[in-house]
C-alpha positions in Angstrom: 13.0 31.7 -71.4 16.9 32.7 -70.8 19.0 30.4 -70.2 22.7 31.5 -69.1 25.7 29.4 -69.9 28.2 29.0 -67.3 31.3 30.7 -67.3 34.8 29.1 -67.3 36.0 28.4 -63.6 39.4 30.3 -62.2 40.8 26.5 -62.9 40.0 27.1 -66.3 41.2 30.5 -66.9 44.4 29.7 -65.0 45.4 26.6 -67.8 43.9 28.6 -70.6 46.4 31.7 -69.8 49.0 29.3 -69.1 49.2 26.8 -71.6 52.1 27.6 -75.0 50.5 27.8 -78.2 53.8 27.5 -80.1 54.0 28.0 -84.7 53.5 25.0 -86.6 55.9 23.6 -89.4 55.0 21.5 -92.3 57.0 18.4 -93.1 56.8 15.8 -96.1 55.0 12.6 -95.6 58.4 11.1 -97.5 60.3 12.3 -93.9 58.7 9.3 -91.8 60.2 6.8 -94.0 63.5 7.4 -91.5 61.5 8.4 -88.2 59.4 5.6 -86.4 58.0 8.3 -84.8 56.2 10.0 -87.2 53.3 7.6 -88.3 50.4 10.6 -89.2 47.4 8.7 -90.3 45.3 10.6 -93.2 47.6 13.5 -93.5 49.6 14.3 -96.6 52.1 16.8 -94.6 53.2 16.4 -90.9 53.4 19.1 -88.7 56.2 19.7 -86.1 57.2 22.8 -83.4 60.5 23.2 -82.2 62.0 23.0 -79.0 63.2 26.4 -79.4 59.7 28.2 -79.9 58.5 26.0 -77.0 60.8 28.5 -74.9 60.1 31.1 -76.7 56.5 30.5 -74.9 57.9 31.0 -71.7 60.2 33.9 -71.9 58.0 36.8 -71.1 56.5 34.6 -68.7 59.5 33.6 -66.9 60.4 37.3 -66.3 56.9 39.2 -65.7 54.9 36.2 -64.8 52.2 34.7 -66.7 48.7 37.1 -66.4 46.0 35.2 -65.1 42.1 37.1 -64.8 40.6 35.4 -61.6 37.0 36.4 -60.4 37.5 36.7 -56.3 34.5 34.8 -54.1 33.6 39.0 -53.9 32.7 38.9 -57.7 35.9 41.5 -57.8 38.1 41.1 -61.5 41.9 40.6 -60.1 44.7 39.2 -62.5 47.3 37.0 -60.6 50.6 36.5 -62.0 52.6 33.3 -62.2 56.0 32.5 -62.8 57.1 29.2 -63.9 59.9 26.6 -63.4 60.7 23.9 -64.7 60.1 21.2 -62.4 60.8 18.0 -64.4 61.5 16.6 -68.1 62.3 13.7 -70.0 63.3 13.6 -74.2 63.7 10.9 -76.0 64.9 11.2 -79.5 65.2 8.6 -82.0 69.0 9.5 -82.5 71.4 7.5 -81.0 72.8 10.4 -78.4 74.6 10.7 -75.2 72.3 10.4 -72.6 71.8 11.9 -69.0 70.2 11.9 -65.9 70.6 15.1 -64.1 69.4 16.1 -60.9 69.4 19.1 -58.7 69.0 18.3 -54.8 69.7 20.2 -51.7 70.2 19.0 -48.2 68.0 19.2 -45.6 70.2 21.3 -43.9 70.1 23.8 -46.4 66.6 23.9 -47.2 64.3 26.2 -46.0 62.2 25.9 -42.9 59.0 25.7 -45.4 60.2 23.6 -47.6 57.3 21.3 -47.5 55.2 23.0 -50.7 59.0 22.3 -52.7 58.9 18.9 -52.0 54.9 18.3 -52.7 55.2 19.9 -56.1 59.0 18.0 -56.4 57.1 14.5 -55.5 54.5 14.5 -58.3 57.3 14.3 -60.9 59.7 12.5 -59.3 57.3 9.8 -58.5 56.5 9.6 -62.5 60.4 9.4 -63.5 60.9 6.8 -61.1 58.0 4.8 -62.7 59.1 4.8 -65.6 62.8 4.6 -64.2 61.6 1.0 -63.5 59.8 -0.2 -66.9 63.2 1.0 -68.1 65.4 -1.2 -66.2 63.1 -4.6 -66.6 63.0 -4.5 -70.1 65.7 -1.8 -71.5 66.1 -3.5 -75.2 61.9 -3.3 -75.5 61.9 0.3 -74.0 64.8 1.8 -76.4 62.1 0.5 -79.2 59.2 1.7 -77.9 60.4 4.8 -76.3 63.7 5.5 -78.0 67.1 6.9 -77.0 67.0 9.0 -73.8 68.4 12.3 -74.3 67.9 14.2 -71.2 66.5 13.5 -67.7 66.3 16.0 -65.4 64.1 16.8 -62.1 64.5 19.9 -59.9 64.6 19.3 -56.2 65.4 22.8 -54.7 63.7 25.3 -52.9 61.1 27.0 -54.7 62.9 29.9 -53.1 66.1 29.1 -54.7 64.7 28.3 -58.3 65.3 30.3 -61.4 62.6 30.6 -63.9 62.0 28.4 -66.3 64.1 29.7 -69.6 67.0 30.2 -67.5 67.3 27.1 -66.6 66.7 25.4 -70.1 69.4 27.9 -71.5 71.6 26.8 -67.9 70.8 23.0 -69.1 71.0 23.4 -73.3 74.9 24.1 -72.6 75.3 20.7 -72.3 72.2 19.7 -74.0 71.9 21.5 -76.8 69.2 19.5 -78.5 66.8 21.3 -76.0 66.9 24.3 -78.4 67.0 22.4 -82.1 65.1 19.4 -81.7 61.5 19.4 -83.8 58.7 17.7 -82.0 58.9 14.6 -84.9 62.3 13.9 -83.8 61.0 13.1 -80.2 58.9 9.5 -78.9 55.8 10.0 -77.3 57.2 9.3 -73.8 58.8 12.9 -73.9 57.1 15.3 -71.5 57.9 18.1 -69.0 56.3 19.5 -66.3 56.6 23.0 -65.2 55.6 24.1 -61.4 53.7 28.0 -60.9 54.1 30.0 -58.0 52.2 33.0 -57.6 54.4 36.3 -57.6 51.5 39.3 -57.1 48.3 39.8 -58.3 46.7 43.2 -59.5 44.9 45.1 -57.7 45.6 44.2 -54.1 42.4 42.0 -52.7 41.2 41.2 -49.6 41.4 37.9 -49.1 44.7 37.2 -50.8 45.7 34.0 -49.2 42.9 32.5 -51.6 45.8 33.0 -54.1 48.4 31.4 -53.1 47.6 28.4 -55.2 50.4 26.7 -56.9 50.2 24.5 -60.4 52.0 22.1 -61.4 51.3 21.2 -65.1 52.3 18.0 -67.1 52.5 18.8 -71.2 54.0 15.7 -73.8 56.3 17.9 -76.4 56.2 15.4 -78.7 54.1 15.8 -82.2 53.0 12.0 -82.0 50.7 12.6 -79.3 49.0 15.9 -79.5 46.2 14.3 -81.5 45.4 11.6 -78.2 45.0 15.0 -75.9 41.4 16.2 -75.0 39.2 13.0 -76.0 37.6 13.0 -72.6 34.9 15.6 -72.5 36.2 17.6 -69.8 39.2 18.2 -71.2 37.5 19.0 -74.7 36.0 21.7 -73.2 39.1 23.0 -71.5 40.7 22.8 -75.0 37.9 24.6 -76.4 38.6 27.4 -73.9 42.5 27.3 -74.5 42.0 27.5 -77.8 39.6 31.0 -78.0 42.3 32.3 -75.5 45.0 31.7 -77.6 43.2 33.2 -80.7 42.6 36.5 -79.3 46.5 36.9 -78.6 47.8 38.6 -82.2 50.8 37.4 -81.3 50.6 33.7 -82.1 48.7 33.4 -85.6 46.4 31.1 -86.8 49.5 28.1 -87.5 49.7 27.2 -84.2 49.8 24.0 -82.2 48.3 24.4 -78.7 50.5 22.0 -75.9 46.9 21.1 -73.9 48.6 19.8 -70.3 47.3 16.0 -69.9 48.2 16.4 -66.0 47.6 18.5 -62.9 48.8 18.8 -59.3 47.5 21.6 -57.2 49.2 23.0 -53.6 47.0 25.1 -51.3 44.1 25.5 -53.7 40.8 26.6 -52.4 38.2 24.5 -53.9 35.4 27.3 -53.9 37.1 30.1 -55.2 39.1 27.8 -58.1 35.9 25.0 -59.0 33.4 28.3 -58.9 32.1 26.6 -62.4 29.7 23.5 -63.3 32.5 22.8 -66.0 35.5 21.6 -64.2 38.7 19.9 -65.0 39.8 16.9 -63.3 42.9 17.5 -60.7 44.5 15.7 -58.3 43.4 16.2 -54.6 45.9 18.3 -52.6 46.7 15.9 -50.0 47.7 13.0 -53.0 50.6 15.5 -54.2 
């Protein structure tokens, strides 16, 4: 009896081709004596990555877009390209560094008429930031002990038509916050995270039902080494991580000694369920009306 294994859904394909994989380096376990965020269990050496290497992963995507293989409803192979934009980022460190809360807001009079897309995508990030801020205000001393020192908090509110790609925005922020280029993942607490907005730009070849490819995504990633081992314990997430791992291994540029920053959350906008959820293996997402 022949059994055909279900292929990955288009949603899984998107996540696999937009998830960053960065080179890792080793630190001696003695490093943990002066770092409360580094507590490896059963490991003689601690692995870490740098933020500079993380942004390098997004460099080509920011210029040309990330190509995502998609199978249309007519079983046609299409490559849809998405450009990443920094939606929000919070960095907590173990160092006493100047902290700042940055935001880019535009008045309603300056916004485009079709800003509902931007509002919905940004709201997911702003809600997460607001919840964390409330906790910090209620117990600031306890937060400093558990979360670390807030180094940078940024959220993008601008229309997607006025945003600049992720790498350009990071370079802009790094002028005032050089740690964005130099921090090691072990220097940031598990509370550090970022969200990336992905907007479609074009697809090859041109297909008939182009509106089905207009979906926008918002992925959430931890940027602390302390949290990486905790990602992927849910069965559906394990399947996704396996798919991402296979995709990254096929790229000779990334090498073997790398770590994949799998998303811990996802929001969508204009996602046609029939096109993106065309597999029995579905990754858990928020419904469009809750973004």
